Phi, psi and omega in degrees: 000130185288156175244156186284152163240165188220065182286308182294332178308309182299318181300311181298324181293320178303322176294319186297313188293347175286336187224009183220118175318115179079359184080300172223124186261165176070208194285345177269356181273154183298342175268015183285337183096350177266348179248094181222128348286146185302327188290357175269349189253146164288149174254335185228138171271153178249322178200169184207144180203129175062236180280359193232155164226158180243139182266174183291356172263002179093001182278137180264141183225129169284116191269097183267006167269333177052041186055038183064033172115329180295330180283095187253326182264331186126145180305134176056048176302134182299319187283328176283319179298318184297319180294327178290314175301315180295320185286325181296329176286341181270335184131153185228275181266097188241152179304316172262126187293154173293155172284000171301331179300313179296320180297315182292324182291318174299317181294319177296321179291325177289328186270317186268123189298323187277343201280125168253342182202159179225146179227140184241147186218211181238314180253159170304318178298328174308307192276335173289325171296315180293326179300314181292326182289319179299314183298322183287318175301320190282332181255345188064020179252163187258328197269148173233128171272125183230157175278131174301130181088346176295149181241127177229019179123200182234010175298155183310319184297334183276348190255180188250150178298136187102340178287154182296131178089001183251128187245165182309309185302336179290330187233006184295343179254014172273139175237130189253128181236160171274152183299139176069012179254083187298320181298339177286322178291323176303312184296316177300320179294319184289331179280348180229066187294130176067018182240352180261119186278321192209142165247123176239135179202162169284159183298324163224167190278117183223065174282173177269156179066007177218147184296142181287156186221130175278155178295140177290167182304128171074005187295313182294322178296322178290319179294324181299308183299316179299312181303310186299310189295321185265004182062036184257138176282131179259115179239134182254128179270093180259023183300317182272319183276338195301130174074358170261351180249317189199130183296331182280002183106151184287331176300314184298320182296323181269001169082036174216173178241122171279164172274325180224143181225125184256123182234151176199293197310298186272007189287329186216025175056036176105348171283146194276093180206144170230167186218141169242120174256150181210170181271163180304320184303337185251004187293322179293319183297315183295322173296332182279345181276123176288111184203113179203179181201162191296328190240012188287345181251016176296136193283324191295315172300324175300316178297317176303312184296320179299306180304314184295313181294325179294318182293317183296321175298314185297316181276354189051061181314309184296325179287320179301309181294325174294315179295314183291325170304312179299324174292323176299304188292321180298317178295315179301315181297323178292322182289316181300318181299325188286347173254005175093015184249136170263095184266112183272125183250138176211165183084180175291142179292353171279346179206072194265166171237143178215154176202149175281121191272347182300344190222105183297339182287350184069001180296316178298320181294318182294323178298305189294316179301320178299322180291324176295318178295321180297345178253356174116006173249108184277101174246155165251153192288311195233036185220155170311146168250164187231147166263150164232171189283354177272345182287155186227169175301329174295323175298320182294310180305311182294321179298322181297319180296319178298313183300320181301311184291327181290322174297322181287331177288326173296315182295331181288328176281343186229068178301339178292348177279343186273000000 
């Protein structure tokens, strides 16, 4: 199987680093830690359609990063694009907001089981921050309990002391507990009587560089009861998992009811909108917080989200992605085993995490992923990977062929594994 080369990529990157900090900043950049070794990866795309994108060198990739999650129906989905085109002719960012905002809010309330209302912003971090602010406004308390290793955006309160730009006051009211350790949450609440405003966590634990972990039996039910008993707001960060597990919300998938739910990635198939859904008891507190942005009421992303959610519901997107993801990951695990590699798969199969467990240094895994990318299956090393609804059985079959050839290449360099 031939491998890709990236000549034009390097030319564009030389231009980029002259005028952009880092060339490509943030989680899409080669310095993010997810693209190792960087020389195996494309840096810039030229076009995208369905399950694929093509880089500036003309190489096609089956995209299992899905733009880090937003690509849920497939790039340039016809139904979403048609809704966008129609709305663009009617107006987008206007002084008086479009009624598309109401249409989307009604759809969210009808779709997400716990939702009595919806509020819209742009990024996942916008709505996780808003959730914590609402909890503090509603309770008059200062403390937030968070899970170690959880990711809720890049606002100062979400980061760690010692990171550049973060000072004591940014994180002094955070209390950190380990995932699935209910007794630690109980202890934190007992040690801070009447001071905890919010417990915020993802529906299951999906940190980077670490195997994902599902909630233990009754974990969420116990957390829910404790929060109710102690007047603590239970906020779920469904930015990554939302609509890839359950159209009714990931709290519904795991059998409990959140007070606040944060959505973003799969909401509008790549159009820039996020949503916070909440219960009636928190509606007044949400209204009391001054929170807005220049483009938060733009109509085109609302139209895209309406089309995206409507199609996901019609085709039962979560079930399709979970089933296809299981076929992919079961096959990858079996192919790895046939070559002597223990490919550990964790998390939900629609947004799974994987690593080669034969080597704790992660070097073997990075080598294998690099070989997959060079052959046209775009994985990242140390982050969740994603399925979208444009992927097919043929894509899965071809990915298995790529994985097999990539394992052979790694094994050839490491004969001691045979």
